[in-house]
N, C-alpha and C positions, 0 to 999 in steps of 0.2 A: 755494355754495346763491347764487342770485341775490338780493341785496340789491335791497326793495321797501319804500318809504317808507311811513309815518302805519298806515290800517287795513288797506292791502293788503297789507304785511308780516306782520301779526298773521293776518288770514285765510290767507295762503301758508302757515305756521308749521303752524296750527293744522289744514288739510288735508294736509299733508305727516304730522303726528303721528296724524291720525284714518286715513291710508291704513298707516300703520305697525303701528299697533294692530291694525289689522282682518286681518293675516294670521294665517290659522290653521296647523295643522302636522298635518292629516288625511292619511293615507296616499293618495294618487290614483295609481292605474295606468293605462296607456293609454291616454294622451290626450295631444293635442296642446299646444304650449307655451302658445299660445294659452288654450284652455280649461282647462289648468293654472292658468295665472295666474287665470282668475276664477272657481275652485273655492278657489285658495288664499286669496283677498282675500275671500271668502265669510262675511257675517257672519249666522248662523244666529240669530233672536230680536231682536225690537223693543226689550227689555232690554238685551241685549249692546250693541245699537246708539247707545243713549242715555249706557250707562254710558262707552262709549269715546270720546264727543262731549265729556261731562262732564269724564273726565278729561283730555283734550285741551285744553280751552280750560282749565282750570286749571293745568294745569302750563306753559301760555303766560303766564299773568296771573302765576304765581309768579316764573317766567325774568325776567320785565320788570318787578318788583319786588323783585328781591333789592337787598342793601346789600353796599357792597363787605368784600370779606374777602381773609384775607390768601391767598398763594399755596399756602402749604402746609395750608392747611386747605380750598381748591379741592381739591389733589390726593387729600387726604383722602376727600372728598366721592366725587370720582371713581374713585378705587380700590374704594370700598366698592359703588357703585352697578355698578360692572362686575361685582363679585362677584356681586351680586344679579342683574343680568340673567343672566351666567352661567346661574344657578342657573334662572332662569324657560326659558331658552330650551334646556335641555337636560332638564328638566322636562316640558317642552310636547312635544318631540320622543320622549323615550322612554313618556310615557304615552298616546299616539295612535299609536305604530308600533312600540314596544317596544324602540327602538333609537336610537342618536343618528347612525345614518346619513343620516336625514333632514336633516339640518343642512348637510350637505357632498359627497352622493354625486350632486352633478351642478353643473354652473356656474349654473345657474340656482336651485337652491337655496340656494347660496353665497350668492349675491346678496340672495335675499330672506330669507336668516337674518341675513347682515349687516345690512339695513334694519332688520329689526325687532329686532335688537339693539340698536344705535343708538338708536332711538325711544324699546324701554326703558330704556337708560341715560339720556337725556334727561329722562324723566317722573321716573324714579326719584332723581337728581341735585337735581333740583325739590324735591320732595319731602323731600328729606334737609335741604337746607337748611330750608325751613321749619319741620320737627320741631327741629331744632338751637336755633333762635331761639325756640320756646315754652319748650325746657329750659333755656337761660340765664333767663329770664322765672322759671320756676318756683326758681331757685337763691337767689334774692335773699332772701329771709326765711326766719328757721329758729328753730326753737322746743325748746328742749332742756327735758327734765324732770330736776328735781334730787330727787325723793323718794325714800323708804327704798326700797333694791334689793328684799328680800324682799317687801314691800310690792306692787310694781309686778308683779313675778315671780307673786305669790297672785292677784293681778286678772285677769292675761292668762290664766293655769291656770284659774281658776273659769271666766271666760268662754267660753274654747275648750270645757273639758266641757260644759257647756251647750250649746253650739252642735253639739256632737258627737254627742250623746244619740239627738237623732233615726236618726241613721245606724247606730249601734250598736243601737237596736231594729229597723230595717227587716232590718239584716244577720244579726240573733243567730239561731243560735249563732257566728257565722262563715264567712266562705269560705274552702274549705280544698280549693285546686288540687293539681296533682300534684305541683309543688315543692314544699310543704310537706309533702304525704303521703310524698316519699322520704325527706324529713328526719326524720320521727317513725319511718319504717319504717330508716332506719338506725338511730337512735338505739336504737332497741329489737332490731337484729340480726333483724329480722324475716325469716320466710321464705314463699314465693309460689312456688307447685310447683316449678319446680328454679329460681326464682330465689330469691338469697340476699345481702338485703341487709347492707352494712357501709359501717362509714365511709368516707367518702372527704370531699375538699374542694371537689368540685363545686359545692356551695351550700356557704358557708363556715360552718367547722365551729364558731365560736363561735353562729352564728345557731341551730345544729341541736342545740347543748348548752342554748340558752336555751329555744327552745321543747321541746325533749324533756324538761326536767326540769319545767317549767311545767307543761307536759301530763301527766306523770307524778303531779305533785303533786295535780292536779284528777282524775285517776284515783281517786288514795289517798283524797279527802276525800268525791267525790261517787259513787265508783263509775258514772260514767254518760259516755258520749265526749262528749256535745253539752257537759256542763257543765266537763267537762275542755278542750274546745276553750274554751270562754266565758273561762275563767281567762287563755288564751294572749292571747286579744284584750283582754280589760281591762289587762292589762301592757302590750299594745302602746300602747293609747290613752294610758295616762298617761305610757307613755314618750316616744313621740312629742307629745304636749301639753307635757309637763316641756321638752321640747328648744326647741320652738318658742316656749314663752314666756322662756325663757331668751333666746333669739335677741331677741324682741320686746321685751325689757326692756334690752339693749345696744341695740338703736335707738333707744328712747326717750331713755335715759340719754347717749348720744355722737353723736346724729345729731338727731333729729327727734323730737318727741312725736307731731307730726303724721302722719307718714309710718308710725309704728309703727302706728298705728290703723288706718290705713290697710290695713297688712300684716296686720293680726289682721284684718280682716273677710276679707281674700283666704283666710287658712288659715282660718277660720271656716266660709268657705263655697263655697269652689273644693271641689267633691267629692270630688275625686280625692284630697287626703291623709286625711279621714276614713273614706273607702272602705278605701283599704290600710290603714290603723290596724285595721281590722276583718277582716282576711284573715291567714291562718296561712302567711307568706310572709316572706322573707327582706328583702325591700325596706323595709320599715317602719325597718327596724333602720339600715339607711344609710340614710334620709332623716335620721332623728333624728340620726345621728352627722354627715352634712354639714350640718345647721342650727347645730349645737354647736360644730363647727369653724368654720364661717364666723363666726360669732359672735365667737369669740376673735379671728380674725383682723380683724373691725371694731374690735374695743377697740384692737388694736396699731396699727391705721393712724389711729386717731382720737385716741389718748391721744398726748402729749408723750412721748418717751421715757425723760426723768428722772424720768416719773411711773410707769411701768409695775410693774404691783403683782408680784411672786413667785406670787402665788396664782393668777392667770391664765396665767402661762408654764406653771405645773403644769396648770392646765386645759387650753391646748392640746396639751400633750403627751398627755393622756389623748384629748382629741377626736381629734388623729392617729391616734392607735392604733387607735379605733374604727373611724375611716376606713378604714385597712388590714386591719381584723379582720373588718369586716362585708360587704365587697367583695373578689373576688379581685384585682381590679386597682387596689382602692385602693390600694396603694402607690404607684403611678403618680402618684395625685392627690397625695400627700403629697410625692412628688418633686418634682414640677411647682410647686409651691407653695413647696418648697425653692429653685429656682430663681428663682421671682418675688420673692422674699424680698432676692436681690441689690440691689434698686431701694430696698428699704426701709432709711432713714436711720437709721445706729446700731443695726442689729438683730441683733448677735452673738449675743445672746442666744435671741433667737427661732431664727436658724439654728441653734444648737447643739440648741435643744430640737427642731426637727423632724429636724435629724439622728438626734438620741437615737432619736424614734419611729421612723425609717426600719430603723434597724439594729435594733430591738426587733422590728417587722414581719418584717422578714427572716431573723432569728433564729427566730421563732416558726414561722416556714412552712415553713423550711430542717430546722429541727432538732426544734421541738417538737411539730412533726405527728406524724413518725414515732415518736416515742415516747409521742404518746398513741394509735399505732396507726391512723394517720388516712391513706389513699391519696390521693395528689395527684390534682388534678383532670385529667379526662381531655382530653388535648393537643389534638383536634380542637376543641375551646370556642373555640381563639383564632385557628383556622386557615380561618375563612369566606370570607374573601378569596381565598387561591391554590385554595381547593379547590370553591369557586364558577367561577372563572378555569378550572379542569381540567374540571370539568365540559361548561362550555361549549366548551371545545376540540375536547372528544370530540364534543359534538352538533353543532357549526356547521362544523368543519374537521379531522375525523378523520383525515385525510391527512397533517397534521402532525405524526403521532405514526408512528413505527417501529413495524414490531413487537417490536422490542427493548422500546422505549419501553413498549408495554401490557404486555408481560410483566413489567418492574420494578415497574410501577403495579399489576398483577394481585395483588401481596405487599401493597400498604397497602389498597387499597380494589377492588370489584366494578364492573370497567372498563364493562361493558355496561350493568350496573342505573343506573350514575351518569349515563352520557349519557341514559338514557330518563327519570329522573325528575326530571331538572334543572329549576328554577323561579326564574327572577331573585328573586321575592320572598322566599322562604323557603329557608333553609340547610338546616334539618331535613332536607328530602326527602335531600338529598348526603348530610349526614352520617351518614344510615342504612346507606350503602352503604359506610361506612370499617370496616373490620377490627377493630372493638374488642369484646370480649365483656364488655360491661355484664353488671355483677351476676353473671357467670359465674366471678370468679375463687375457686378453692376452698381451702380450709384455715384455716389461721391465719394471724396478720398477715404473720410472716417469707416464707409462703409466697406468698401474695394479691401483696406488692409485689416479689417475684421474676418472679412471671408477669405481672405489671405491665408490670415494664422490660424482657420479652423479647417485648410486643408491638411488631411491625414500626414503626408510627408513634409507637413510644416509643423503641425501640432506632437505628433508623436513620431518623430525621425529616430529617436531613442530605440524604440521599440523596433524599427525595422533594422536598425544597426545590430541588434539582439539576435534577430531572426539571421541575419548574415552571418554574424559571428558564430552562431551553432551550426547554421551550414559548413562554414569553415571547417570549423573540427570534421567535420564529416568527409568533407571534399579537398584536402589541403591540396593535394598533387593536382586535381582539377582547377583550384582556386589559381594556382600558381603557374600554370598552363594558360589559363584566361588571361592572365597579366601579360605574360611574356608576347602572348600571338597577337594581343590586341595593340601592342606598342614596338613590334620589331622591325617595322620598315623606318624606326627613329635610330637602329642603330645595326642595321644591314640595309644592304643599297636596294630599293625598290625600282622596278621596273613599269609600275602602274602609274602613265602620264597624266593622269587625272587625279592622284595625288602630288603629283610632282608640279605641275603647272596650272591646269586648269579647273581651279580653284571656282565654285558656283559663286561667292561675294564678288571673284575678278571679272568673270565673263560675263555676270551681270543675271545669271539665275533668279529669279523670284516666284513666289506663290501666287494666285489669281488673286485672293485676296488682298495683296499688300498693293496691287493697283486701284488706289482710291482717287480721288478726285485730283489729290495733289500730283499724283504720279503721271495724270492725263497729259500728254503732250510729250512726254520723254522720246527721245529716239537715240538708238546707243551710237548711230552715226551717221554721218550727213549726206554720204552716199553711195551710191555701190562699189565704186573705189576704193574707198576709204575702208569699208568692211570687210573686202576680200583682201586688200593689203595687211590689216589687222591682223586676220586670219593667218596668212603667209605668215609673218612674223612670229606669231606666238607657236606655233608648228614647227617652223625650223630652226628656232632659235634653241630646244632643248635637244637638237641632232649634232649641233656643232662640236665635234671632239675638243676633248678637255675642257671646254666652255663649261658643256653639258654637266659636267661633275658638279656643277654650283649648286644645281636645281635638285641635288638628293639630301633629302633630311641627313643621314647618316653622315655625311661628311661633316656637317658643322657641329655635330656632338663627337666625332671623332676629334676633331681638331680642340676642340674646347678642352676635352682629356690632355690631348699632348700638351698643347700651350700650357695650360693650368700647372702641368707637372712640371714644365721647363723652368718655370719662375718658380715653385718651391724648390726644386733640383740647385738654384742658384742662392737658396738662402733668403728667397725675396719674401717674407713673411708679410711684409707690410704693402704687398701687393694684393694680401688674400681679402682686402677690401672691394678689389671690383671680380674676384672669382667667387666669393661666395654667393653673390647676386646671381653670378650667370648660371651656377648649379641651381638657384631656382629654377630658371628656363627651362633648364633639362627634366624638373620635376615636374614643372608643368606640362611637357608633353608627354609624359609618362601619364598623369592623370587626363590629359584631354580627351577630347570625343571623338576625334579622327585620328586614325591609323596612318600616320605618314604625311599631313598635310603640310606644306612646306611654310606655311605663314607663321606657327609656330615657332620657325626658327628663323625668323627674321631679326630680332633682337641680337642672337649671335652673329650674324654676318654682319653686323656694327661691332660688338665687341670683341670678336676674337682678334679682328687686327689690331684692336686696341691692344689686346693682353702679349700680342706678336711684339708690337712696337715698342711698349714700355720696358719688357724686357731684355731687347737687344739693344736698347737704350741706356741699359741699367750700367752704372760705372762701381767698381768693387769697393768704393770708400762710401755706399749710400746714398743719402737724398743729396740732387746736385742743387747748386745755389747759384741761381740765376740774377739774384741783386732787385 
């Protein structure tokens, strides 16, 4: 870059940044290089131009006002800015062209992509420094609350109950989607035509038992489906509010009472939490478990190890077990926490507790579920990435599969249908082509278990992965493209409202076969006024400025990376015990069946504020002692 002194240097830098930010990623065909460049640098709309100019000038000002920082800090800034810049450039390419090929499919596109990447890198680098400087200022003052634990918890509990009452009334008797209907039908071993429901761990068995028993008690008490459902909903609200209240108590007692108040208002008025507390769905139970689990982790981080209470060790064990039993991949969250505990000083007791919880979860899943006559979850649920990649290869490069390959694949799936129904955003279409007789296993449990184990995708899964690996060697770029395209809404802002808010389990969608006699009598609203008011609320809340950003999955993943980095930049290695399981949540999103479903981010909505609070209430002398 040519060095220009004084104002001229500032102007030159601003122009370079403005042009870089003006590059778009529209798919343009049949033009010469000049026309192509004009189209790629074309900014549509006055507002966009003004925003680009403001961002450019502001980033230049930040760059020239930076105080001197350590080289290691600059490197961390650069790494995080590089990650964010990669997310943006991939997301823009995918959202505009449906593929990452626009980034590098010609020398000209490589140059434009590199120019745009370096521009975004520069802007984000400057903003990260500015935000970090504000973060340090926030951590200077702390106020710790030393009131009675029961009193603090009770005040938070009553406050959340009052704040959540309007949502309870708005959604009464509760939202009942297909997941919850499946679980109730499993509980009763219901029959619908040729379909016979039986217990599986597709939805965690523990949550099925909780909901099923509550529903059953409600039916016996009230002889009314809606009132039986409302009993489940009341329990869900009490359970989740209790867990949140305990977390708020821990924050106020061991971190800072001011931030516990801020977190209270977040839990009270960010409608995601109160909304899902009013759904007959397993998600609520996992959120409560995560809240309880992280509350205990905060205690062990903030308290001096000499003052650790055995009651909290027992509570950590219970919380870890709940995490593992309310979500099928919960055991990995506990495992990642155990790995992170390596960096917590003098934490042998914590390690033993987490190890014990892991062993307990494993024994229950491996031996307890068969004893309770519960089938395992279907294997294709965890095979989104390889199945989507195989489907894309069948669609875009069928020649890479020999006749023998297709014959081998046909044992596991419908080859023609898979290539036809493939969509990058939703794995369910591809999953439906896999040969697995859902709800078709006959007889008693021993017979069903034998049939389950003889299904090709269960019995010969290694053979399927072998075919996938051979295809990977022939379609490396295509498979990489499939992975990025199938997940880009988790790291790039989505504009698809259906993925942000109108989630089928949330809005009550279900298949006809799920409406068994046990579901008869359920009405999602008690009158037309309530129905229209609820629809108005759901549609209007996502258009509120600033607030609507909270409904974008990308935001939570970006915040996770940023806040985790801030902790590490302060050399807070002991906080890895809460950072590691958070990383697992991001991995689950990338492996999940839906591109951009907000419900996969729900745990982060609890965890990120915790990471932020424990970071800004840290003191340079290590763990704080509270007696």
